[in-house]
ROSE-4610 file (N, C-alpha, C; in Angstrom, 1 decimal, always signed):
// ROSE-4610
residu = [M/M/M/T/T/T/E/E/E/T/T/T/I/I/I/R/R/R/D/D/D/V/V/V/A/A/A/Q/Q/Q/F/F/F/K/K/K/T/T/T/F/F/F/I/I/I/N/N/N/Q/Q/Q/H/H/H/P/P/P/L/L/L/V/V/V/V/V/V/V/V/V/H/H/H/V/V/V/M/M/M/K/K/K/D/D/D/H/H/H/C/C/C/S/S/S/V/V/V/C/C/C/H/H/H/A/A/A/V/V/V/L/L/L/P/P/P/Q/Q/Q/V/V/V/K/K/K/D/D/D/L/L/L/L/L/L/Q/Q/Q/E/E/E/T/T/T/F/F/F/P/P/P/Q/Q/Q/V/V/V/K/K/K/L/L/L/A/A/A/I/I/I/I/I/I/N/N/N/Q/Q/Q/N/N/N/E/E/E/V/V/V/T/T/T/D/D/D/I/I/I/A/A/A/G/G/G/E/E/E/L/L/L/S/S/S/I/I/I/F/F/F/T/T/T/V/V/V/P/P/P/V/V/V/D/D/D/L/L/L/I/I/I/F/F/F/M/M/M/N/N/N/G/G/G/K/K/K/E/E/E/M/M/M/H/H/H/R/R/R/Q/Q/Q/G/G/G/R/R/R/F/F/F/I/I/I/D/D/D/L/L/L/Q/Q/Q/K/K/K/F/F/F/E/E/E/R/R/R/Q/Q/Q/L/L/L/T/T/T/P/P/P/M/M/M/Y/Y/Y/E/E/E/Q/Q/Q/I/I/I/Y/Y/Y/E/E/E/S/S/S/S/S/S/K/K/K]
num = [1/1/1/2/2/2/3/3/3/4/4/4/5/5/5/6/6/6/7/7/7/8/8/8/9/9/9/10/10/10/11/11/11/12/12/12/13/13/13/14/14/14/15/15/15/16/16/16/17/17/17/18/18/18/19/19/19/20/20/20/21/21/21/22/22/22/23/23/23/24/24/24/25/25/25/26/26/26/27/27/27/28/28/28/29/29/29/30/30/30/31/31/31/32/32/32/33/33/33/34/34/34/35/35/35/36/36/36/37/37/37/38/38/38/39/39/39/40/40/40/41/41/41/42/42/42/43/43/43/44/44/44/45/45/45/46/46/46/47/47/47/48/48/48/49/49/49/50/50/50/51/51/51/52/52/52/53/53/53/54/54/54/55/55/55/56/56/56/57/57/57/58/58/58/59/59/59/60/60/60/61/61/61/62/62/62/63/63/63/64/64/64/65/65/65/66/66/66/67/67/67/68/68/68/69/69/69/70/70/70/71/71/71/72/72/72/73/73/73/74/74/74/75/75/75/76/76/76/77/77/77/78/78/78/79/79/79/80/80/80/81/81/81/82/82/82/83/83/83/84/84/84/85/85/85/86/86/86/87/87/87/88/88/88/89/89/89/90/90/90/91/91/91/92/92/92/93/93/93/94/94/94/95/95/95/96/96/96/97/97/97/98/98/98/99/99/99/100/100/100/101/101/101/102/102/102/103/103/103/104/104/104/105/105/105/106/106/106/107/107/107/108/108/108/109/109/109/110/110/110/111/111/111/112/112/112/113/113/113]
x = [+113.3/+113.7/+113.9/+115.1/+115.4/+115.6/+115.0/+115.1/+115.5/+116.5/+116.9/+116.0/+115.3/+114.4/+115.2/+115.0/+115.7/+114.9/+113.5/+112.7/+111.3/+110.5/+109.2/+108.2/+108.3/+107.5/+107.8/+109.0/+109.4/+108.9/+109.0/+108.5/+107.0/+106.2/+104.8/+104.5/+105.2/+105.0/+105.3/+106.4/+106.8/+105.8/+105.3/+104.4/+103.0/+102.7/+101.4/+101.5/+102.7/+102.9/+102.9/+103.3/+103.5/+102.5/+101.9/+100.9/+101.5/+102.7/+103.3/+104.8/+105.1/+106.4/+106.9/+108.2/+108.9/+109.8/+109.7/+110.6/+111.5/+112.8/+113.8/+114.4/+114.2/+114.7/+115.9/+117.0/+118.2/+119.0/+120.1/+121.0/+122.4/+123.3/+124.6/+125.4/+125.4/+126.3/+125.5/+124.6/+123.8/+124.2/+125.0/+125.5/+124.4/+123.3/+122.2/+121.5/+121.3/+120.7/+121.4/+122.7/+123.5/+123.6/+123.4/+123.4/+122.0/+120.9/+119.6/+119.3/+119.8/+119.4/+119.7/+120.9/+121.1/+120.2/+119.8/+118.9/+117.5/+117.0/+115.8/+115.8/+116.9/+117.0/+117.0/+117.7/+117.7/+116.3/+115.6/+114.3/+113.4/+113.4/+112.6/+113.0/+114.2/+114.7/+114.3/+114.4/+114.2/+112.8/+112.0/+110.6/+109.5/+109.9/+108.9/+109.4/+109.7/+110.5/+109.8/+108.5/+107.8/+107.6/+108.0/+107.9/+109.0/+108.7/+109.6/+110.2/+111.5/+112.2/+112.6/+112.3/+112.7/+113.6/+114.8/+115.7/+115.8/+115.6/+115.6/+116.7/+117.6/+118.6/+118.1/+117.8/+117.2/+118.1/+119.4/+120.4/+120.2/+119.8/+119.6/+118.1/+117.2/+115.8/+115.2/+115.6/+115.3/+113.8/+113.0/+111.6/+110.8/+111.5/+110.8/+110.5/+111.3/+111.0/+109.6/+109.3/+108.0/+106.9/+107.2/+106.2/+105.7/+106.7/+106.4/+106.4/+106.5/+106.5/+107.6/+108.8/+110.0/+110.8/+111.0/+111.8/+113.1/+113.3/+114.5/+114.7/+115.9/+116.2/+117.0/+116.9/+116.2/+114.7/+114.0/+112.6/+112.3/+111.6/+111.1/+109.6/+109.1/+107.6/+107.1/+105.9/+105.2/+104.1/+104.0/+102.9/+102.2/+100.9/+100.1/+99.1/+99.1/+98.2/+98.3/+99.6/+99.8/+99.5/+99.1/+98.8/+99.7/+100.2/+101.1/+100.3/+100.9/+100.2/+101.0/+102.3/+103.1/+104.4/+104.9/+106.1/+106.9/+108.2/+109.1/+110.2/+110.5/+111.6/+112.6/+113.8/+115.0/+115.4/+114.6/+114.9/+114.0/+114.5/+113.8/+113.8/+112.6/+112.3/+111.9/+112.9/+112.6/+111.6/+111.5/+110.5/+109.1/+108.9/+107.7/+107.3/+108.4/+108.2/+107.7/+108.3/+107.9/+106.5/+106.1/+104.7/+103.7/+104.1/+103.2/+103.1/+104.2/+104.2/+103.6/+103.6/+103.2/+101.7/+100.7/+99.3/+99.1/+99.8/+99.6/+100.2/+101.3/+101.9/+101.0/+100.5/+99.6/+98.3/+97.8/+96.6/+96.8/+97.9/+98.2/+98.7/+99.7/+100.4/+100.0/+99.5/+99.2/+97.7/+96.9/+95.4/+95.1/+95.9/+95.6/+96.1/+96.7/+97.2/+96.1]
y = [+80.1/+80.5/+82.0/+82.4/+83.8/+84.1/+85.2/+85.6/+87.1/+87.4/+88.7/+89.3/+90.4/+91.0/+92.0/+92.0/+92.8/+93.9/+93.8/+94.9/+94.8/+95.9/+96.0/+94.8/+94.5/+93.4/+92.1/+91.8/+90.6/+90.6/+91.8/+92.0/+91.7/+92.2/+92.0/+90.5/+89.9/+88.5/+87.7/+88.0/+87.3/+87.4/+88.6/+88.7/+88.1/+87.9/+87.3/+85.8/+85.2/+83.8/+83.1/+83.8/+83.1/+83.7/+82.9/+83.5/+84.4/+84.2/+85.0/+85.3/+86.6/+87.0/+88.1/+88.1/+89.2/+89.8/+91.2/+91.9/+92.8/+92.7/+93.5/+94.4/+95.7/+96.7/+97.4/+97.5/+98.0/+98.8/+99.3/+100.0/+99.5/+99.8/+99.3/+99.7/+101.0/+101.5/+101.8/+101.0/+101.1/+100.0/+100.4/+99.4/+98.8/+99.5/+99.0/+97.9/+98.2/+97.3/+95.9/+96.0/+94.8/+94.1/+94.8/+94.2/+93.5/+94.1/+93.6/+92.3/+92.3/+91.2/+89.8/+89.5/+88.2/+87.9/+88.9/+88.7/+88.3/+88.9/+88.6/+87.2/+86.9/+85.5/+84.5/+84.7/+83.7/+83.6/+84.7/+84.6/+83.8/+84.0/+83.2/+81.8/+81.5/+80.1/+79.3/+80.0/+79.3/+79.2/+80.3/+80.4/+80.3/+80.7/+80.8/+80.2/+78.9/+78.3/+78.3/+78.5/+78.5/+79.9/+80.9/+82.3/+82.5/+83.1/+83.5/+84.8/+85.0/+86.3/+86.9/+88.1/+88.8/+89.9/+90.1/+91.1/+92.0/+93.3/+94.3/+95.4/+95.5/+96.6/+97.8/+98.8/+100.0/+100.7/+100.5/+101.1/+100.5/+99.2/+98.5/+98.6/+98.7/+98.7/+100.1/+101.2/+102.5/+102.8/+102.2/+102.4/+101.8/+101.0/+100.3/+101.4/+102.4/+103.5/+104.1/+104.4/+105.0/+104.0/+102.7/+101.7/+101.4/+101.4/+101.1/+102.3/+103.5/+104.7/+104.6/+104.3/+104.1/+105.4/+105.9/+107.2/+107.0/+105.8/+105.5/+104.0/+103.6/+102.1/+101.9/+100.7/+99.5/+99.6/+98.9/+98.7/+97.2/+96.7/+95.3/+95.3/+94.6/+94.5/+93.1/+92.9/+91.6/+91.7/+90.8/+90.7/+89.4/+89.5/+88.3/+88.3/+87.2/+87.1/+88.4/+88.9/+90.0/+91.4/+91.5/+92.7/+93.1/+94.3/+94.7/+94.7/+94.0/+93.8/+94.6/+94.7/+95.3/+95.9/+97.0/+97.6/+98.2/+98.1/+98.7/+99.4/+100.6/+101.3/+101.9/+101.9/+102.5/+101.7/+101.7/+101.0/+99.7/+98.6/+97.3/+96.7/+96.5/+95.8/+94.4/+93.5/+92.1/+91.4/+91.8/+91.2/+91.6/+92.9/+93.3/+92.7/+92.6/+92.0/+90.5/+89.8/+88.4/+88.4/+89.3/+89.3/+89.6/+90.4/+90.7/+89.5/+88.8/+87.7/+86.4/+86.2/+85.0/+84.6/+85.5/+85.2/+84.9/+85.6/+85.4/+84.0/+83.7/+82.4/+81.3/+81.4/+80.4/+80.3/+81.4/+81.3/+80.6/+80.8/+80.2/+78.8/+78.6/+77.3/+76.3/+76.8/+75.9/+75.6/+76.3/+76.1/+74.8/+74.5/+73.3/+72.0/+72.1/+70.8/+70.1]
z = [+103.7/+102.4/+102.3/+101.8/+101.6/+100.1/+99.7/+98.3/+98.3/+97.4/+97.1/+96.0/+96.3/+95.4/+94.5/+93.2/+92.3/+91.6/+91.7/+91.2/+91.9/+91.6/+92.3/+91.8/+90.6/+90.1/+90.8/+91.0/+91.7/+93.2/+93.8/+95.1/+95.2/+94.3/+94.3/+94.1/+93.2/+93.0/+94.2/+94.9/+96.1/+97.2/+97.5/+98.6/+98.3/+97.0/+96.7/+96.5/+96.3/+96.2/+97.5/+98.6/+99.9/+100.9/+101.8/+102.7/+103.8/+104.2/+105.2/+104.8/+104.8/+104.3/+105.2/+105.4/+106.1/+105.0/+104.9/+104.0/+104.7/+104.4/+105.1/+104.0/+104.2/+103.3/+103.9/+103.1/+103.6/+102.6/+102.9/+102.0/+102.2/+101.2/+101.3/+102.5/+102.8/+103.9/+105.1/+105.5/+106.7/+107.7/+108.7/+109.6/+110.4/+110.7/+111.5/+110.6/+109.3/+108.4/+108.4/+108.4/+108.3/+109.6/+110.7/+112.1/+112.3/+111.9/+112.1/+111.3/+110.1/+109.2/+109.7/+110.3/+110.9/+112.0/+112.8/+113.9/+113.4/+112.3/+111.7/+111.1/+110.4/+109.9/+111.0/+112.1/+113.2/+113.8/+114.0/+114.5/+113.6/+112.3/+111.4/+111.4/+111.3/+111.3/+112.5/+113.7/+115.0/+115.4/+115.1/+115.6/+114.5/+113.3/+112.3/+111.0/+111.0/+109.9/+108.5/+108.5/+107.2/+106.6/+107.4/+106.9/+105.9/+104.8/+103.7/+104.0/+103.7/+103.9/+102.6/+102.3/+101.1/+101.6/+100.9/+101.2/+100.0/+100.3/+99.2/+99.6/+98.7/+98.8/+98.1/+98.8/+98.3/+97.3/+97.4/+96.4/+95.1/+95.0/+93.8/+93.3/+94.2/+93.8/+94.3/+93.6/+94.1/+94.2/+93.3/+93.2/+94.4/+95.2/+96.3/+97.4/+97.5/+98.5/+98.3/+97.0/+96.7/+96.8/+96.4/+96.4/+97.8/+98.8/+100.2/+101.1/+100.6/+101.4/+102.5/+102.1/+103.0/+103.0/+104.2/+104.3/+105.1/+105.6/+106.4/+106.3/+106.6/+106.6/+107.9/+108.4/+107.9/+108.1/+107.3/+107.5/+107.4/+108.4/+108.3/+108.3/+107.4/+107.2/+107.2/+107.6/+107.6/+106.6/+105.7/+104.7/+104.9/+105.0/+105.1/+104.0/+103.2/+102.0/+101.1/+101.0/+100.1/+100.6/+101.9/+102.5/+103.7/+103.7/+104.8/+106.1/+107.1/+108.4/+109.5/+109.4/+110.4/+109.8/+110.4/+109.9/+111.0/+111.0/+111.9/+111.1/+111.4/+110.7/+111.7/+111.2/+111.9/+113.1/+114.1/+115.4/+115.4/+115.2/+115.1/+116.4/+117.0/+118.2/+117.9/+118.0/+117.5/+118.4/+119.7/+120.6/+120.1/+119.8/+119.3/+118.0/+117.1/+115.8/+116.0/+116.9/+117.2/+117.7/+118.6/+119.1/+118.0/+117.0/+115.9/+115.0/+114.7/+113.8/+114.3/+115.6/+116.2/+115.9/+116.1/+115.8/+114.3/+113.5/+112.0/+111.6/+112.2/+111.9/+112.4/+113.6/+114.2/+113.3/+112.9/+112.1/+110.8/+110.1/+108.8/+108.9/+109.8/+109.8/+110.9/+112.0/+113.1/+113.2/+112.5/+112.6/+111.7/+110.8/+109.9/+110.6/+111.8/+112.4/+113.0]
């Protein structure tokens, strides 16, 4: 599930409604942001299908930079039970991102099997 976030209140609700969330923060004219997003989507769909994805355009939600202490884009964050667990900015290493997400995913979704 992918959701476009329109304000900080919606962001806070989203990360608290779902046990495991990836947040992709981007800007309109950021070519890296637009190149990384499909890779993040593919990773989640193929490997972590129950993880929810939130997309935030910092041009539209300007307050998010202060809320999340973001100084550059893209930024990809992992939230578990409403708490930030991992962050990557500017240069996104998807292998490292996957390594960080795997134990959280297993703890939440595979421990109940």
